[in-house]
N, C-alpha and C positions, 0 to 999 in steps of 0.2 A: 407761787404767788408773786414773788419778786423775780423779775427776769433780767438777764444781762443782754449785752449787744455791743456793737462797735462804738456806740455813743454812751455806754454806761460802764463804769468801772468802780471797783472797791478800792478805797484809800484808807490809810491809817491817820486818825486825827488825835492830836495830843490832848490829854486831859489837863495837864499842867497843874498849877497851884490854884486851888479853889479859894476864891476871895469873897464870893457873894452868897449870902444865906438865902434859903428858899422862902422861909416864912417871915413875914414882917408884922409885928404887933401893930394893931390899929387902935386909935382912940375910940371910945364909945360914941355912938351917934344916936341921938333921940329922933324918933319918927315924928315928922311935922304933921300938922293937921292937913288932910287932903283938901285941895281947892277945886271948886267946880269950874274955874276958868283955866285955860291952858297955861302951862308954865311959860316963863318969859323966853325960853329958848325957841319957841315957835315964831318969835319975831326976828330971830337971827336970819341972816342970808344963808339959804340952803342951796346946794347944787347937787346935780346928779351926774355921775360919770359912768358911762356904759362901756362894757367890753362884750366879747362874744357870749360869755357865760354869766356875767355878773352885773348887778346894778348897785353901784355904791352911792349911798345917800348920806350927805354930811353937812355939818355946819362948821367944819374945819376948812382948810384951804384947798384950792384946786390941785396943786402939786401933791399934797398928801393923799387926796382921793385917787389921783392917777397912779401914785405909787402902789396903793392897795390893790387897785384893779389889775395892774400889770403883774404884781406879785402873785395874786391868786390865779391869774391866767397861766403863768409859768408853772405854778404848783399843779394845776390841772393837767397841763401838758406832761409834766414829770410823772404824774400818776399813770397817765396813758402809756408812757414809755417803759416804766419800771414795774408795773403790776399787770397781772392778767385777771380780768374779771371785775375790777373795780368800775362801778358805773359813774364815771366822771360827769357825763351829760345825762340828765334825768328828766327833762321836760319841764319840771317846776321852775318858776322864776326864783332865782337866788338873790335876795336883797341883803345888802351889807350896810348896816347903819354904823357910821363912824362918828361918834360924839367927840367934840373938841376937848372935853375934860371928864374926869371921873364923876363929878357931881351930876352932870347932865345924864350920864349913863345910868347912875343909880336910880334916877327918877323912873326908869323904864325896866329895871331889873326885878324879877320875882324872888330873888335870893337875898338873904341877910348876910352881911359880913360878920365875922366874929373876931375874937382877940388873936386868933392864930392865922387867919388868911382872909383875903379879899377877893370877891368874885370879879374877874377881869373881863369876862365875855360870856355870851349866852347864845344858844341856838334854840329856836322854837319852831317846830314844823307846823305848817298849816295845811288845809285841804289842797290848795293849789299854789302855795308860795312857801319857800323856806326863808326864815328871817334870822339873820346873824346880827348881833349888836356887840360893840365893844368901844373902847375909848383910846384916845391918844395918850400913851404913857410917857412920863418924863424919862424913863429908863430905856426908851427906844424898844419896848417890847410889843409895839403895836402889831407888827407883822406876825409875831408869835401868836397873839390872840386870834388874829384873822385866820391863820393857817389851822390852828387847833379847832376852831368852830366849823370851818369848812370840811375838815375831815369827818366830823360827826355827821354832816349832811351826806357825804359820800358813803359812809358806812351804813347809815340807815337806808339809803337808796339801794345799796348792794345786798345787804344781809338782813335788813330788818333789825329788831332789837338784839343787842349783843350784851354779854356780861360786862360789868363795870370795868374789870381789869383790862380787858382787851380793847374796849371802846375808848377808855381814857389813855391806855398805853399807846395805841396807834395814833391817837390825836396828838399826844405829846411827842411821839417819834417824829412826826412830820411838822411839829410846831416850829422848830428852829430851822426849817427849810430856808436855804440861803441862795437866792438867785443872783447871778452876776451877768456880765455883758452877753456872753454866749454860752452860758452854762449854769449849773446849779449843784448844790450839795445838800444831801439829806442824810439824817442819821448821826449828825455830830453830837458829841457828848453834851449833856445839859448840866452845867456846872453845879447849880444849886441842888439838883437831884442827886448828883454824886455826893455832895457834902452831906445831905440828909441821910443817904444810905450808909455812909461811913459811920454814922452814929448807931446803926442797928437796923435790922429788918424784921418784919413780921413773918410767922410761919406761912409758907406758900399756900397751904390748904385754906388758911384763914383769908388770905387775899382773894383766892379763887371763889370763895363763898360769898363775897360781898354783893349786895344788890343796891338798887337805887333807894331802897327803904332803910338801909343800914345807917345808924346814927353817925358812925365814923366818917361815912362818905359825905353826909350832908353838912358837916362842919365839926370842928374840934381839933384837938392837938394832933391827931393822927391823919388828918386829911392830906397834908403835904406828903406824908410817908406813902399813902395809898397811890398818889399820882407818881411819886418818884419810883416806887417799886414796880408799878404797872409799866412805866416807861422802860425800866431796865429789863424786865422780863420780855417785853415785845422786842426790844433791841437784840436780845440774845436769840430769840426765835427767828428774827429776820436774817441774822448772820449765822444761822445754824450751819455748822461745818458739813452736815449731811445734805444740805440743799434746802432752799426755801419752799419746796413743794409741800413739805410736811405742814408748814404754816397754812397753806391754802386748804389742805384737808381738814386741819383743826378748825379754821374759820367756818367751813361748811357744816361741820358737826355742831359747833356752837350755835350757828344760825338755825339748825334743825331742832334745837332745844336740849341737846345732850348736856348734862351738868359739866361744868368746867373741869373738875377733878377727873371724872371718868374720861372725858374727851382727851385730856392731856396724857393720861395713862395709856389710852388706846393708841394714840398716835406716836408718842415718844417713849413708851415703855412703862412697866409697872412702877419702877422706882423714879420716874421722871420728876415728881415734886422735890424730892431730896436732891437729886443730881442738878436740877436747874437752880435751886437755892444756892448750892455750892458754887455753881458757875457765876451767879450774880455777885457773890462775895469776891470772887477772883476778878471779875470785870471792873468793879468799882474801886478796887485797890490797884489796878493796873495804871500805867503811865499813858496809855493810848487806847483808843477804841476804833472800831471800823466805822466807815461812812461810805456813801455812794456819791460818785461824781457823774453828772449827766451833762452832755454837750448838746447845743442847739445851733441851727444854721442861721436863725434870726436873732438880731440884737434885741435885748429886753426893751429898749426905748422904741422899737418899731412895732410893738404890740398895738394894734389899732384901738383907739378910744374915741368916744364922743362925749361932749360936755354940754350941759345946759343949766341955766338957773331955774329953780323950781318956784312957781307961783305960791303965794301963801296958802291958798285953799288946798292945794295938793300936799303941801307940807303938813297941814293939819290932818288931812285924811291919812297920810302915811304914818304919822306919829300916833294918831288915834288907833289905827289898826294894830300897830306894834304893841301899844299899851293894852289893847283888848286881848291880844293873843297871849302876852306875858301874864296878864291877870289870871288866866285860866290855869297857869302853871304854878302860881304862888300857893304855898302851903300855909304861910303865915297870914292870918286873917287881916291884920293891920296893913300888911303889904298889898294884899289882894284888894282891900277897900281903897287904898291909895291909887293903885293902878286903874281900878274901875272909874274912880273919880277923874283921873287924868284923861282916860279915854273919853269920858262924857264931856269934859271941858274942850278937848280937841275937836270932837265931832259936832258939838253944839256951835262952836265958833265957825267951823267949816260951813255948816248949814246957814248960819247967819250971814256969812260972807257970800254964799251963792246957793240959793235954794233950788237951782235947776240941776244940780249934780246928783245923778242917781247913785253914784258910788257912795256918796255921803249918806243918802237915804238907806241904802242896803246895809252899810256898816252900823248905822243907828238901829236898824231893825235887828241886826245880829246882837247888838249890845242889849236890847230889851229881851231878846230871846234867851240869852245866857243868864239874865237876871230872873228868868221864869215869868216874865210879863208878856204873855202871848198876845194879849189884846194890843198892847203897845207895839209889839213887833209887827203884828198884822197891819197896823196903820202905816208903818213905814214901808213894809213889803208891798202893800197895795199901791203905793206911789210908783214903785219900780214896775209892777205889773201893768199899770195904766200908761206908762211912758212909752211913746213911740220912739223906736230906735234907741232904746236904753243901752248903755254900755254893756257889752257881753259879760264882763266880770261882775258887774252889779247884779245882773240877772242870775248869774251862777251863785253868788253869795246868798241872795234871797232864796233861790231854789234849794241850795244845800241846807240852809237852816230849816226850811220847811220839811225837806225829806228826812232830816235827822230827828224830827220830833217823835217819830215812831220809836226810835231807839231810847229816848229818854222818858217815854210814857210808862206808867205803871201797869198798863193793860197788857195782858198776855196775848201773843199771837194765836189765832185759831186756825185749825185745819180747814173747816168749812167757812170760808171767808165770805163776807158780804160784798167784797170788791174793794178797790182802792178808796182810801179816805179822801175827803175834799182837800186836805192838806197835801196828800200825795199827788193829786191831779194838778193842783196849783204848782207844786214843785216841778212836776214833769213838764208843764208848759214853759216854765221859766228856764229850766235846764236845756230843754230842746231848743229854745230860742238862742240860748248862749252858745250851744254847740253848732247851731246852724251858722252863726257868725264867726265862731272860732273852732273849727273842727280839729285843730291841731292841739287841743288841750284835753288829753285823755283823763286828767284828774277829775273832770266833771262827770265822767261816766259812772263812777261809783255811786254818788248820791242819786244819779238818774236811775240806776238799777234798784236802789232802795225803794223807789216809788212803785215797784212791781211786786213787792213782798206779798201783798194780799190781792194781787190782780191775777186771778186764775185764768183769765181769758188771754193773757199776753205774757205768760211766764217766759217764753222763748226770747222775747225782746230784752227782758231783764237779764237773762243768762248771757245773751249776746253782748250786752254792755259790760258785764263783769269779765267775760273772756277777753274782750279788747282792752279793758283797763288792766287786767292781770298781766297782759303782755308787757305793758309799760311799767307797772308797779307791782311786781310779784309778791312783795312783802306788805302790801296794804292790809292793815289789820282787820278791816271789815269785809274783805273779799271772801275768805273761807266761810265765814258765818252765813253771808248772803247766798253763796253758792250752795251751801248745805241745805238751806231752806228751799231755794228754787229747784234744786235737784229732787227734793222730796215731792214738790208739786209736779215735777215732770215724770215722777214714778221711778226714779233711779235711787233706790235705797242705798246701794253700794257707794255711789258718789257722795250721798249725804253723809254716810258714816265716815268716809275718808276725809271730807272737808271739815266735819265736826272735830275730828282729831287734830286738824291743822290750825284751829283757831288760836292765835297768839294772845299774849297779854296786851290789853289796851283798855281804855276807859269803858269800852262797850263789850268787853269779854263776857261779863256776867249775863248781859242781855242775850247774846248769841247762844251761849252754852245752855242756859236754862230754857229759852224758848224753843230752840231747835231740839234740845234734849227731850222735852216733853212731846214735841210733835213726832220725833223718831219713835219714842215709846208707844205712842198711839198707833202709828203705822205698823210697828212690829207686832203689836198685839193681834191685829187682824191676820198678819202672815203666820203667826204661831198657831192660831186657830186653824187656818187652812192646812198647814203642814201636819198638824196633829190629826185632823180629819182624814188626811190622805195617807195616814200610817207612817209618817216621817218624823217621829218625836226626836230622834237624834239630830236631824237637821235643824229642827226648831230650837233645840237646846243650844246648838252651836251658834245660831243666829242671835239668841239672847246673850250668849257670852260675849260675842263680838260687839254688840251694841252696848252692853253693860260697861265695857272698858271706857266708853266715852261719857258715861253718866257724870254730870257735874256736881250733883248734890245728893244728900242722904235720901231725900224724898223720891228722886228718880231711881236711885239704887234700890230702894225698898220696892218700887214698882216692878223692877226686873226680878228681884228675889221672889216676890209673890207670884209673878208670872211663871217662874221656874217651878215653884212649889205646886202650882195648879197643873202645870204640864206633867209633873210626876204623878199626880193623882188622876190624870186624864182617863186612864183605863177604867177607873171605877165609875165613870159617869156615862150615861147613855147619850145625852146631847148637851152641848155647852157652847158658849161663845163669850167673847171678852166684852166687858163694860169699861168704857174709857173713864179716867179720873176727871171729875169736873174741876172747874177753876178753884172751887172752895177746897178741893182735896190737895191743892198744890202747896203743901207745907211738910216739913220733915215728920210731923206728928200725924199726918193724915193717913187714912186707910189706903193701902195700895190697890191697884186694879184687881178686880175679881172676875171670874169667868161664870157667866150665867146662861141659862137656856133662853132661846129666842125662836120665833117662827117667821115664815115668809109673809109679807104683807098681803092681806086679802085682796087688794085692788090690783094685783098682778103687776108689780113694779118692773118685772123683767120685760114684759111686753112694752111698758111705757119707756123703759130704758132703750129697747131696740128701736122704737120710733124716734127717740131723741137722737140716737146715733145716725140714723138715716137723714134726719133733719139737720145734722151738723151741730146740734146743741150738746157738746161733749160734757160741759159742766153739769147739766141736768142729768145726763146719763150716769156720770160718775157719782152724783149725789144719790140717785136712786139705787145704784148698785152697791154703794158704800153702806146703805141702810139694810142690806140683806145679809144676815149672818147665817150661813147654811149649817144645818145640823149634820152630825156624823151619819145619820141614817139616810140622808138625802145626798149621796155622793154625786149622782147625776145632775141634780140641781146645782150643786156647788161648781161642777165642771162647766155648766152653762153660764153661771155668773162670772167665773174666771175668764171664760172665752170672750164674753161681752165686754168685760172690763179691759181686757187686752186690746180688743178692737177699738174701743173708745180712746184709750190711752194712745194708741199708735196712730189713729186717724188725726188726733190733735197734733201729734208730733209731725206727721206728714204735712199738715197745714203750716206749722211753724217752719219746717225745713224749706217748704216752697216759698214762704215769704223771704227767708234769708237768701235763697237762691235768686229770686227776682231782684233783690237789692244788690246782688253781687257779693254778698257776705258768705263766701264759700267755706271759710273755716268754721263758722257757726252752723251752717247747713250740714257740714260733714259730721260735726259732733252729734247733731240730732239724728241724722241717718244711722249712725253707728249705734245709738241707743235703740232704734227700731230693729236693727239687725239682731241685737242681743235679746229682744223681747217679743217680736211678732210671732204669733203661733202659726201663721200661714207660710208654707214653704215657697209658694208662688210670689207672695209679697216680698219675702226675704230675697228671693232671686232678683226681683226688679230693683230693690234698694241696693243690692250688691252691685248691679250694673252702674247705678248712679255713683256709688262710692268709688268704683274702679275708674270711672270717667273723670270725676271732679276732685277726688280727695288724694292728697299725698300719702303714699304708703298703701293705697288700695284697701282691700278687705283684710282686717286683722283678725 
């Protein structure tokens, strides 16, 4: 994970005499009544300093902002030199708000200070922008705050969510990064952490088990100890005598969701928690610790920057978006209300200042959307839709909010969809417009893909958007859930189950797991019936067991258990088929799916399905075939239905692959062609597709 070279070397840095305590008691602070007008700091002169990777926005001085930008650029270069795999450059704009004092910063923080510690900085990720905020410290800790929060950005970009101890430990390890004229030092001892650890440590298994919901992490007497011991543990793992490759293996396992204790024991040995705790005690009592020295060919002062004064309306928009984003992270209702009020004040003042700015309209719409006022949001978003040449990001903000409505709706997704909702079509138009103007912003592809969740005519376009977005943001929390759903619609149950198991924690996790979980159960129900009719009960039971492992709640588990029971009694029945659970059944106390007898439609739906396939109406063909549940006594009929369903499914895929190929989207075309290779019943068709794969796809036929 950490690599050496001719310009990187390990040095020994003295701990010396510790004089600075880590925790500072703070006086109590009463929450003031929120104001609908913007705080006075909006009237301050604000400037923007840009570097290659960062946009520093500040009401402090220009030299202070330039120092921050150069410091962060040099830190990013150092990460590129000393680590392998860290995604320093991630596409998203990284905004750094540098407030000139702590009071101004607190107005925009979603966290409460307590008697033991004070929040010094924050990082709030957004759909297409990373926001960091902190303040100028009287103790010259400003660069430490900036470095710490930027490392959180890099870790999220590289690994997705990580356990608290390694997330905060790595952020603290890099926080006292010290650049100088043509070099930099990382890993220096942090004196107040050493002082805190010399007073005692917590058991390592307790530290490893902490989460973002742990009360000790959110605030209290032991918060400082958590940060200190996390830093010391990461420091020990970075300078592991056996080499830092083990840390890279550990990080990958943690990113995959392996519990911290298990991952550390797997990588460092069964007794690792005890041996590492002993090592930490030795380290903090030592007189010196390791650090890394990195050299550069360019002077720090030569890092290129541009500076401009910000007009007041842009300042109001920027501060309004920051307050809007931090309000969603606030757990305390009073803090959240205050932040929402400040966002309202900033954005109202911005609109009053210039009612032609569509960015202000889009942010106001998002503010109403997050309050649950969709009518108010639609009024603002309508302004963006009607604007000629609206700012691309304004269109993207409006489109993203509309696309995400489906995720916050209480209505369950249905397998037999009526097509995209009006909100989805509006969102698609806005996001398509934004991407046409800014094709270099892959973040907007995820909400674009969400507009295809119920669009059975264009599933391949949604999957293509997810594939492209996943290449840029492999840890985006909505991608696995959306891929699972669209894989189901493309007929790929295996891919759906794989992606269902990959869904990470996020505010939308429950939506994805429950909706996709029910749809998977409904699809598997039909396959179990077919496999049982074909005399393959063992295969059917294996399929149920694999899908059951992904079930997110007791109701879906009960569905699989009942399906297994019915499968075991299958031999006692002469004819049977599965009945799907209705929406009313979707509760833990509801009756699980049962298997009932059914007959073929008298109006010959097979003939109608064949005509629909010839006409290219694959949705109608699949609808008709999906309504036919073959009986065990009619094996020939079941085989005919299976053959027609495969024909419809694969003709639809061929059309999708052809569209991708015509657009030059070969990666997406190859994915769909390989689905056809795995599924098409015709040897001649498979041979033709195999030739296309061999000609256009890397790796050929697998």
